[in-house]
N, C-alpha and C positions, 0 to 999 in steps of 0.2 A: 520484388521485392515485398517481406513479410510486415505486416504490422505489429506491433509490441502493444496490447494492452494488459492494464494492472488493474487490479478492484482490492480492495480493502474494505476490512469494517474498524471502525474507529471511535470514542469514545471523546466526549468534548476536549479533553484535555492529550488527545491524541497516540492513545493507548489501543496499541493492536494485539497484547498476549490472551491469549485462549478464549477466544472466544465463545464458543463452540463445549465446551466443559470442563467442569474441576480439573479433571487427570489430563487436560488437552496438553497445559505445559505451564505447571506449578514451582519452576525455578525462580530464584529471588525470595522466595517465598509469597509469591505470588495468590492472593486469598480469592482472588474474584472472578475464577475460570465458568464460563457459560453467563456471562455480561451480557450478552445481544439474544437469548432465549428466549429473557419470556417478552421481548419487542416484535418477535415472527408472527405469533399466534394472530390470526385470523387478517393478517394484511396481504389484499392481492394485489397494493403496489411495489411489495419490497418481494414478492415472488415475480411480480412482471420484470422487474430488474434483472434477475439472477436468468431466468429466459434468455432475456437480452443474452446479457453476457456470454449464454453458452450458446446460443442461436445457429452459430455458424460451427464449422470445422476448427478445433484450436489445436493447436501442440499446447503442452504446458511446461511453463518457467518457474520455477521453483529454488526454495535454500533445500541445504540439508534436515533442518529442522522441522522444516512442513512437510517434505518428503517423510520424515520419519511415520510423521503422523497421520498424513493420510495412505502410505502407506498400510499400516497396520488396520484403515478405517473401511477406506473404498474398495479391496478385491470381495468384501465377503459383503458389499451392500451394491444390489442390482435394481436399486431404484433409476430414475432420468436420469441425474447427476451422474452418479456411477458408472454408470453403462459408459456415457460420453468418458468419466475420468481414464476410466478401466481401458478404453481402445484408442484412447490420445497417446501419442510419443509424448514422455516425459524427458525434459530436459533439468538434470536437477544439479546444481552449483554446489559443489562439497570439496573440499580441502584433504576427505578421509578418503582409505581406501578399501572402506568396508564394502562390498556386495549388495546391488542395489536388483533388490526381487521381485519389483515389481513388473510387473510385464510391462515392455516400449521405456525403459530407462535408460536414459542415458548418462553419463557422469558431465559435467563441465566444468576443466582445473583452468590453472591459471591463470593468465591477465584475463577478468572476465568480463571486460566490457569491450575488449578486442573480440570474443569467442562468442557474445550476443552479436555485434555487428555482422558476424560473417555471418551467425544463425539468421539472422536479417536478412542477409542478401541470398538468401537458399529459397528453392522453391519450396512450396509447403505451405500450411494453411497458417494464419496468423499464432501470435509467439502471446499467452493468456499466462499474466503474474498473480496468484491466487495468496495470500497471504504475506511472510518472506520477506520480514519487514529491513531487515541487516541488505539482501537483495533489492527490493523496490527504493529505498535511501543509495544506494549505487548505480543504480542504472538511472533515475532521477538527478542524481547530480552529472551525469553523461550526456545528457539527457536524450538518453537513450529510449524514451515511454513514448509514445505516441497519443497517447489516450488512458487517461483515471479513472476512475470511477471511485468516487467516498461515500460509505453511507455514514453518516455522522449519528451517534446513538447518544440519545440524551440522560447523560450519566457521567459525572467525574470518578475516575478510578483511583488518582494519587498517583499512582508508582504501575511501573510496568516496562513493555517494550514496547517503544513508538518510532509510527513510521516518519519522524522525522526528530532529529537531537538540533547540538549546538552546532554541528557540524554539519549541518545540511547545506547545500547548495541554495543559493539566493536563484528563485525562480520567478516568472509570475505566468498564471494559470488563463486561460478564458474557458466561462463559464459557458458549454455550450447547451445543456439540459441541465434543470432540474423541477425536481417536486420533496413533498412533505409525506412520508406516509401515513397511516390512520392512529402508526402510535409515536409518533412524533420523530421517525426518523431522518432525517434530511438526508437527501439520495444528489448527489451534484455529479457531471459527466464536467472533466475539463481536458482540454488538449493546451498544450505548451508553447507563451508567447512572448518567448525569447525572454530579456531582461528588466528587472527590478525598474522603476520610474516611479523617481520622487521628485518633490512638490513640497510648498511651505504655502499654509497660514499666516507667520508671520506680519508683520508692518514691514512695511517699504522703510518706514525710519522709527527702528527700536527705540522704545523709552528708557533713563536711565538706571529704571528699576531693572527691566530688560536684562539691557548691557552687561548688568551686576551680578545677574543671577548667572548668564553664561560665562561671566568671571569665573565667578565661583565654582560651573559647575567645572569646568579647564582644570584647576587646583586641583577640584575632585581627583577628576581623571590622570592628573599626574602623581597623585598623593601614595 
């Protein structure tokens, strides 16, 4: 069975949009394309993280918009990552009938969670998700991601496409490894840990003021 891993660059407020440059994805009037670039300069921990992600054979699993970005860039770059991306099989989740010209690309359509489960059951290299915020959210909700590496950059962007939203499925995660880069990027590696557990720091015998506060909250919810 193939393992499915994901990695994402996110701001402190969860934005994933256009980390690599101003023209990458300006949709919605996004004005901060390239927001990760200053944090990579002279940072060996960031480089080591990416080397780990790409060290073993992999097949890419990406959404259509991320595919379009990658397909316009990586076939024309033969550095270490480009060579690996160009050689890898690329499974592209798309509803479009437009052709996939990047060598090794295969369209994935229909019931996406079911199709990904089928891919995971096949023989072959592990599946690696890069970017693809909408796809990542879907697969997390269906518990199909085996490991998630988040690189959280010390910047707040305010608006843009996020890797989670109000419709995100509640999930607990185990932090299995973490480090902080020289530029202040928090690098965390997570694995699914089941349902969200809750508790309470409240008093066993709440005060009258607390009971009144709760009554007011219930009235506010009903309003």
